Backbone as a ProteinNet text record, in pm:
[ID]
protein_1_A
[PRIMARY]
MIARAAAGAALALLLFGSADAKPARPEYAPQPAPAGADCVLKHPSKDTLSLKTLPHGIRDALMKLAGGMADRGAFFNATDAIVKPGPFQRFIRAGETQGAWYVWYEHGGLAYWRQIVLFMVDPSGHVHMSANESAHGRDLCEVTDALLDGRTQ
[TERTIARY]
7179.2	7185.7	7365.8	7381.8	7470.9	7403.3	7296.7	7213	7188.5	7121.9	7161.3	7287.9	7374.9	7560.7	7578.4	7544.7	7560.2	7422.4	7340.6	7295.6	7262	7366.1	7415.7	7512.8	7622.9	7724	7687.2	7585.7	7541.6	7474.3	7406.9	7338.5	7454.7	7563.3	7678.9	7711.1	7760.1	7860.9	7733	7619.2	7491.1	7546.6	7536.9	7537	7617.5	7757.2	7928.9	7991.2	7943.3	8065.5	8138.5	8241.1	8328.2	8458.6	8553.1	8718	8774.4	8703.4	8786.6	8722.4	8610.4	8542	8632.3	8621.4	8703.4	8573.8	8682	8650.8	8553	8392.6	8379.4	8424	8353.5	8395.5	8410	8517.3	8438.9	8353.3	8319.4	8184.1	8168.3	8320.9	8299.1	8384.9	8428.9	8525	8501.5	8605.2	8579.6	8472.8	8307.7	8201.3	8301.3	8167.7	8222.6	8211.3	8182	8206	8009.6	7897.2	7775.1	7779	7657.9	7627.8	7623.2	7691.3	7672.8	7806.8	7863.4	7986.5	8121.8	8041.4	8178.9	8164.4	8067.2	8007.7	8135.8	8119.1	8169.1	8140.4	8208.3	8143.7	8147.5	8057.2	8107.1	8137.5	8173.5	8340.4	8426.4	8543.1	8692.8	8731.1	8736.9	8800.1	8917.9	9016.4	9125.4	9045.8	9020.1	8974.7	9049.4	9015.3	9072	8948.1	9056.9	8962.7	9000.4	9029.9	9057.3	9102.2	9020	9027.7	9181.2	9245.1	9441.3	9471.7	9406.5	9495.9	9444.6	9330	9264.8	9331.3	9363.8	9435.4	9406.7	9521.5	9454.2	9273.1	9341.7	9238.2	9074	9063	8888.5	8934.6	8981	8961.9	8926.8	8961.7	8968.9	8840.2	8806.2	8630	8531.2	8594.1	8499.8	8452.1	8544.4	8559.8	8458.9	8539.4	8441.9	8257.2	8291.8	8103.7	8034.5	8103.2	8019.5	8095.6	8213.2	8238.9	8335.9	8317.7	8384.5	8341.7	8444.1	8433	8555.3	8471.9	8544.8	8598.2	8667.3	8779.1	8690.9	8683.8	8607.4	8628.3	8560.2	8568.4	8556.1	8618.1	8610.3	8478.4	8513.3	8406.2	8305	8190.6	8114	7976.6	7882.8	7763.7	7654	7622.7	7539.6	7359.4	7370.2	7256.8	7190.2	7100.5	7129.5	7128.9	7184.3	7150.6	7309.8	7352.3	7520.2	7571.8	7690.8	7724.3	7845.4	7890.1	8064.5	8042.7	8151.4	8166.8	8184.1	8211.5	8284.5	8134	8208.5	8186.9	8016.3	7935.4	7776.5	7764.6	7959.2	8000.2	8109.4	8061.8	8229.4	8167.8	8328.1	8379.9	8357.3	8313.2	8311.8	8375.2	8396	8497.3	8536	8648.1	8616.6	8712	8707.7	8729.9	8773.3	8872.1	8909.2	8862.9	8741.3	8775.8	8650.7	8738.1	8677.5	8688.5	8790.1	8863	8763.1	8696.9	8618	8650.9	8610.7	8611.8	8502.2	8409.1	8340.7	8370.9	8297	8358.1	8223.3	8232.5	8118.1	8114.7	8020.9	7983.3	7918.2	7888.4	7740.7	7759.5	7566.1	7578.3	7440.8	7542.6	7435.7	7314.7	7270.4	7189.2	7057.1	6953.4	6821.6	6800.4	6800.2	6809.9	6914.3	6980.6	7110	7089.4	7208.7	7184.3	7339.1	7327.4	7462.1	7417.1	7529.3	7584.5	7650.3	7658.6	7719	7784.3	7891.8	7955.9	8072.4	8028.8	8151.4	8228	8376.3	8428.5	8521.4	8480	8602.3	8725.6	8819.1	8927.7	8968.4	8977.9	9022.9	9112.4	9140.8	9307.5	9416.5	9338.2	9416	9433.8	9369.1	9413.6	9275	9179.3	9106.7	8994.5	8969.3	8804.7	8714.2	8609.8	8462.7	8355.2	8191.5	8156.9	8076.8	8066.5	7998	7848.6	7803.3	7705.5	7710.3	7625	7538.1	7466.8	7446.5	7324.4	7332.2	7161.8	7143.7	7161.4	7206.5	7216.5	7060.9	7042.2	6941	6873.7	6898.4	6815.1	6830.7	6927.4	6965.4	7128.8	7155	7269.8	7359.4	7496.8	7563.3	7631.3	7643.9	7754.7	7653.2	7538.3	7433.7	7383.7	7365.8	7351.7	7481	7597.6	7728.8	7717.3	7773.6	7747.6	7622.9	7539.7	7424.6	7485.3	7543.3	7557.6	7698	7822.7	7896.6	7842.4	7732.4	7672.8	7606	7577.4	7518.2	7384.7	7326.5	7199.8	7188.2	7048.9	7011.6	6915.1	6877.2	6824	6628.6
1801.3	1716.4	1818.2	1936.4	1955.3	2016.2	2067.2	2083.4	1974.8	1882	1754.4	1698.8	1670.1	1698.1	1783.4	1886.6	2023.6	2023.1	2001.2	1969.9	1798.3	1697.8	1603.1	1607.9	1691.9	1763.9	1845.6	1935	2000	1944.3	1823.6	1741.4	1683.9	1605.9	1536.1	1606.3	1731.3	1827.6	1881.4	1786.2	1863.2	1747.7	1644	1496.7	1477.2	1475.3	1433.1	1570.9	1678	1771	1785.4	1859.5	1871.5	1841.8	1843.4	1820.8	1912.8	2066.5	2119.3	2162	2074.2	2113	2112.8	2118.7	2099.8	1979.7	1936.1	1835.3	1925.4	1777.8	1852.3	1850.2	1902.3	1932.7	1796.5	1794	1613.2	1599.7	1555.2	1503.8	1518	1547.6	1544.2	1632.7	1709	1839.8	1827.4	1963.9	2010	2042	2087.1	2083.3	2253.1	2328.4	2461.4	2417.5	2500	2464.7	2540.9	2490.1	2551.9	2678.3	2737.5	2955.1	2968.8	3038.1	3090	2996.2	2936.7	2900.2	2977.3	3107.8	3231.3	3300.9	3309.5	3358.1	3444.8	3514.8	3563.5	3541.9	3458.6	3466.3	3585.7	3597.5	3721.7	3697.8	3524.5	3472.9	3489.1	3488.4	3579.9	3424.2	3354.9	3241.1	3215.7	3136.3	3054.8	2942.1	2976.1	2868.8	2841.5	2712.5	2633.6	2559.4	2554.6	2487.9	2381.3	2332	2167.8	2051.3	1948.6	1878.9	1794	1824.7	1774.6	1837.1	2054.3	2091.8	2135.3	2016.4	1979.7	1937	1961.4	1837.8	1715.9	1669.9	1495.2	1451.7	1498.9	1492.6	1488.7	1665.7	1651.5	1597.6	1537.2	1529.6	1341.7	1289.7	1161.5	1125.9	1258.6	1228.6	1262.5	1327.4	1400	1299.1	1195.1	1090.3	949.3	965.5	856.9	874.3	1031.2	1071.1	1039.5	1013.9	1110.2	991.1	953.3	801	906.7	845.7	842.6	1041.8	1155.1	1298.5	1277.8	1366.1	1427.9	1560.9	1644.4	1764.7	1846.8	1997.9	2104.1	2060.1	2127.9	2114.1	1994.1	1909.4	1776.2	1699	1570.5	1493.4	1399.8	1453.9	1340.2	1359.9	1204.5	1180.7	1288.5	1374.1	1513.5	1441.4	1328.3	1346.7	1129.7	1086.1	964.3	858.3	953.8	851.4	849.2	721.2	711.8	651	747.7	709	720.9	739.3	741.9	716.1	594	567.8	709.6	684.8	824	842.5	930.9	931	1024.6	1015.9	1093.4	1230.4	1274.9	1423.1	1462.7	1571.4	1656.9	1786.8	1767.9	1893.8	2041.3	2135.5	2244.7	2340.2	2323.3	2443.6	2452	2454.1	2482.1	2576.7	2578.5	2639.4	2672.2	2769.6	2681.1	2879.6	2821	2951.9	2938.5	3039.2	3025.1	2883.2	2834.5	2691.2	2592.3	2626.6	2509.7	2470.2	2386.5	2352.5	2343.3	2420.8	2410.3	2329	2245.7	2201.9	2172.9	2275.3	2235.2	2101.9	2049.6	1935.3	1921.6	1913.6	1843.4	1742.4	1637.2	1502.3	1514.1	1416.4	1395.3	1293.8	1231.4	1109.9	1150.5	1090.9	1101.5	1234.8	1284.1	1439.5	1466.4	1681.8	1704.6	1764.4	1765.2	1917.9	1973.8	2022.4	2038.5	2097.2	1985.3	1952.5	2026.5	2103.1	2198.5	2064.9	2080.5	2014.1	2048.3	2078.5	2147.1	2058.2	2090.5	1918.1	2010.6	1984.2	2036.4	1967.5	2014	1883.6	1945	1851.5	1829.5	1872.3	1939.7	1922.5	1775.8	1738.1	1555.4	1534.5	1663.9	1592.3	1516.5	1465.5	1395.1	1467	1435.9	1557.1	1463.8	1544.5	1513.7	1586.4	1572.9	1670.5	1739.6	1867.6	1936.9	1970.6	1972.5	2013.3	1956.7	1878.5	1860.6	1892.9	1979.4	2074.5	2057	2031	2017.2	2192.4	2220.8	2398.7	2408.5	2288.6	2294.2	2435.7	2456.7	2610.8	2698	2704.9	2793.5	2874.2	3001	3047.6	2956.4	2894	2859.5	2910.8	3022.7	3125.3	3201.6	3219.2	3269	3113	2986.3	2860.7	2823.1	2823.1	2838.5	2938.1	3055.4	3172.8	3136.9	3107	3066.2	2924.8	2799.7	2765.4	2765	2863.7	2939.2	2986.6	3008.9	3162.6	3025.3	2905.6	2821.6	2825.2	2822.9	2858.6	2766.6	2705.1	2665.8	2757.4	2721.4	2807.1	2707.8
4844.7	4875	4970.3	4958.8	5023.7	5148.6	5137.4	5275.4	5398.8	5302.9	5368.6	5465.5	5375.3	5459.5	5558.3	5526.3	5672.2	5797.8	5742	5859.8	5951.3	5844.6	5937.4	6014	5973.8	6012.4	6170.6	6188.3	6238.7	6356.8	6345.3	6358.1	6490.8	6389.6	6489.8	6564.7	6549.2	6652.2	6773.1	6737	6905.3	6905.1	6835.4	6946.3	7028.7	6952.4	7019.4	7049.7	7015.7	7058.8	6980.3	6919	6823.8	6876	6823.7	6819.4	6938.8	6918.1	7005.2	7138.7	7171.8	7309.1	7432.6	7526.4	7693.7	7749.3	7792.5	7923.4	7950.6	8055.5	8104.1	8279.9	8394.1	8482.2	8561.6	8631.3	8689.7	8817.4	8762.2	8862	9026.9	9040.2	9211.3	9259	9199.5	9263.1	9329.5	9434.9	9566.3	9557.9	9680.4	9735.5	9808.9	9746.2	9915.3	10039.6	10126	10252.2	10250.4	10329.3	10356.5	10358.2	10338.1	10368.2	10485.5	10568.5	10694.7	10761.4	10688.6	10741.8	10800.2	10740.9	10770.2	10842.5	10928.5	11008.3	11073.4	11213	11309	11434.7	11538.4	11698	11732.8	11795.2	11924.6	12078.7	12037.1	12125.8	12050.8	12094.1	12020.3	11993.1	11894.7	11889.7	11796.9	11829.9	11696.8	11673	11518.2	11432.7	11359.9	11371	11255.2	11110.9	11008.4	10848.5	10797.5	10908.3	10832.5	10942.8	10974.2	11033.8	11062.7	10973.7	10966	11100	11156.8	11271.4	11386.1	11363.9	11535.2	11564.9	11740.7	11794.6	11821.8	11821	11848.2	11897	12078	12147.9	12119.6	12059.5	11958.6	11874.1	11774.7	11654.2	11717.4	11751.7	11763	11823.2	11955.3	12021	11930.6	11838.8	11678.2	11641	11602.7	11537.7	11566.7	11700.9	11775.8	11809.4	11835.4	11812.8	11639.8	11548	11406.2	11310.9	11340.5	11242.7	11154.2	11040.4	10925.1	10892.1	10862.7	10781	10728	10607.1	10508.8	10545.4	10521.9	10512.9	10453.4	10489.1	10442.5	10267.1	10260.6	10061.7	10012.8	10130.7	9980.1	10016	9907.2	9859.9	9979.7	9996.1	10071.1	10034.3	10083.7	10016.1	10061.6	10032.2	10052.5	10101.3	9986	9977.6	10026.4	10006	10009.1	9843.2	9747	9629.2	9671.2	9672	9672.2	9522.8	9500.1	9327.9	9377.2	9467.9	9493.4	9617.8	9693.8	9826.8	9906.2	10036	10098.7	10197.5	10289	10452.2	10435.7	10520.7	10513.4	10587.6	10671.7	10760.6	10682.9	10689.8	10664.4	10704.9	10808.4	10853	10799.8	10878.5	10777.4	10917.6	11015.8	11103.3	11237.4	11288.8	11430.9	11476.7	11640	11710.9	11877.2	11917	12023.6	12157.5	12252.1	12282.4	12378.5	12511.5	12683.5	12717.6	12699.6	12723.6	12697.1	12561.1	12494	12350.2	12315.2	12115.2	12108.3	11954.7	11923.7	11766.7	11747	11635.8	11552.5	11411.4	11275.5	11180.9	11211.1	11104.6	10997.4	10876.2	10813.4	10774.8	10766.6	10803.7	10618.1	10537.9	10467.2	10493.8	10371.6	10376.3	10336.4	10379.9	10317.7	10366.7	10552.8	10507.7	10554.4	10516	10550	10711.4	10740.7	10848.6	10876.1	10983.4	11035.7	11191.7	11210.3	11367.9	11455	11583.9	11617.8	11741.7	11798.2	11901	11967.2	12133.5	12224.4	12307.5	12330.9	12370.8	12501.5	12581.9	12706.5	12714.7	12755.7	12785.9	12983.4	12998.5	13144.4	13216.7	13299.8	13350.3	13313.5	13300.2	13323.9	13137.2	13068.5	12893.4	12876.9	12958.3	12873.6	12798.7	12719.7	12635.6	12658	12688.8	12724.2	12640.2	12552.5	12528.2	12601.1	12626.7	12642.2	12602.3	12442.3	12453.4	12296.3	12206.7	12070.6	12003.2	11948.5	11925.3	11758.2	11698	11513.9	11494.5	11425.1	11392.6	11240.5	11240	11130	11096.8	10981.1	10931.9	11015.3	11091.4	11175.9	11190.7	11188.9	11167.6	11306.5	11252.2	11309.1	11420.9	11368.7	11483.4	11628.3	11562.4	11655	11794.7	11724.5	11853.8	11893.8	11813.5	11927.2	12014.5	11971.7	12100.2	12211.4	12189.3	12280.7	12334.3	12268.9	12351.3	12479.8	12363.6	12470.4	12616.3	12585.9	12667.4	12794.8	12758.2	12862.9	12815.3	12722	12660	12538.8	12513.1	12417.3	12339.5	12174.3	12100	12059.3
[MASK]
+++++++++++++++++++++++++++++++++++++++++++++++++++++++++++++++++++++++++++++++++++++++++++++++++++++++++++++++++++++++++++++++++++++++++++++++++++++++++

């Protein structure tokens, strides 16, 4: 009888946990930037790691191009299984170099990929896109350097 009670208690602990059990990690905790997002460009740049610190004109052009976007590390829908409302794009990194702004972001959904966009600001302050390249499976810095040099990969 004692053995049966001990076995029942052990089963209950397995199924329901113990009173001392710590709560599980939140399901939608911040997510790290994708691998390769901290590489070093060969072009010296002043980098930013948040949408909030992008110049307004660059941020507005990016939002017009890509739509809603989560900031670096924030939740976004990385897959096509929508379990929580959120954007399908997430900012990775941006920077100013050689009179251009590069912006990296990732896109989730049915197919995941990373995107690189180059923006130029003309003397009147108008922002225009000069390149828009998928970096799927490629090094973000290498592709960005090639675009800044006027080459495509």
